[in-house]
C-alpha positions, 0 to 999 in steps of 0.5 A: 620294482622299476618305475614307469614314466608316461611317454612324451607328448608326441608319442602319446599322440601317435599312440592315440591315433594308432588306437583310433585307427585300430578301433575303426578297422575292428569296427569295419571288420565287424560291420563287414562280417555282419554284412557278409552274413546278412547281405553278401553270402547268407548263413547256410542253411537259414531255412529247410532244404529240399532235395528234388530227385529224378528217382522214384521212391524206393529206388536205390538212389532214393534210399541212399539219398534219404539217409544222406538227407537225414545226416545233413539235417542233423549237421545243418540243424534244419530239415532236409526233405527229399522230393521225388519227381520221377519221369519225363526223362528227368525234366520233371525234377529239373523243372521243379528244382529250376524254380528254386531260389539260387541260395542252396536251399533247393538241391537236385539229384541227377545221374550222369545220363541226365547231365551228359545224354539229355542234350543229345537225346533232346536236341530241339529243346536246346537244353544243356543241364550244366548250363543251368545247374552247377554240381555241388557234391558227388554222391556215388557211382554204380556198376552194371552187370550183364544179366540173362535168364537162369536157363540161358545157354550162354555161359559167358559174354563171349557166347552172347556175342557169338550168338549176336553175330549170327545175324542182325537182330538175332539177339535182343536186349532190354533196358529201362528206357530209351537213352538209359545207361542200359540202352546206351551200354547195349549200343556200346557193346554193339559198337565194339563187338561189331554186332547189331542187337535189337533194343527193347525198352520197358517202362518199368524196371520190374517189368524188364527183369521179369521179362528177362527171366522169361527169356524175352529179351535175351539179356539186359544190363542191371544194377544190383538194387534194380535186379537183386530181388529176381536174382535172389529168387534164382530167376536170372544170373549174371554173366559179368560185371560190365567194367574192368573190376569185379565187385565185392558184393559178387566176387565170383562174377567175372569182369567183361574181359574175363568173360570173353567180352571187350575189355574197353567196355565200362558201363557205369553211372554216377550220381551227384547233387546240383544247384541252380546257377547263382548260388554263392561259391561259399555256400556251394563249398560248404555243401560239398564239404558237408556231403563228403563228411556224411559219405565217410560215416560208417552207417552211410558207407554200409548202406551204399555197400548193400547196393554196390554204390561206390561213394565218391569224393570228387571235386566239382571240377572232376564231376564236370570233367567226368560229365564231359567224357560221358557226353562225348561218348553218348554223343557218338552212341546216340548218333550211331543209333540215330536216337531222338526223343524230341 
């Protein structure tokens, strides 16, 4: 067994200084970590989380949000409550969430129209959604379909356009409100098809599709969750998916191009979670990562599938880019139709 000898005195001094320095560094690191948890960026979540939503109880976006919230509450070991604040063009929910502290414990569910159309619809308010809130996580994108009464003589979108070209206002279409995707999608079809149809806004989605079933208005854009009840009752039918791809839930419904409509039309809406500006970046990053994990769970994907909601895995930067693209599109359509909600 080899003999061990103590190191020379100068070397022992260097060793002691090195150990002292290391101890100080470790102590500093521990103190920094404690400060990071206690003062710099708080541990998230440290209390219950509230998700304010602009959608009504029982709607498709509400139904999937509640499932996502339940999954997040398990992952975060804190309750995650959905607070429905529909109405007011989204501003009721926006103002409620805006009062929350910038710590990530108050989130906001909005669609792309709340992000991109509000500034153009309410110019006098001078409100830019993405100047007040930061996107923190994507949720889903939903397609829309062209719905007509079951007894409509139109067999495809080409027939609809041909009827609309017979004269200004010859064809009417409904939507669930001025500035909604159903309204702006109709304006977009007018623009690319060279028609001038009459827009008829409704206050309630149920009223809209009951009226479409009765033939007045002649057609409307529809999502699966908003129209499936009356569709399954055989009172409306779908002429086309208002986009470039068929959807798995209705494989026999053609795309716009396949149905004689303009191929460039792609009416969809995406929904995301936001937080008031000022939430620390690590907290926003954690929310983004945790939501994306939840969206991969089979139960969640199955629920989304029932509504034809496409789960999204976008970065926050992509949410902002997509909102910018829609903003330019909506600006053009709103100016063309001279729409103002001020």
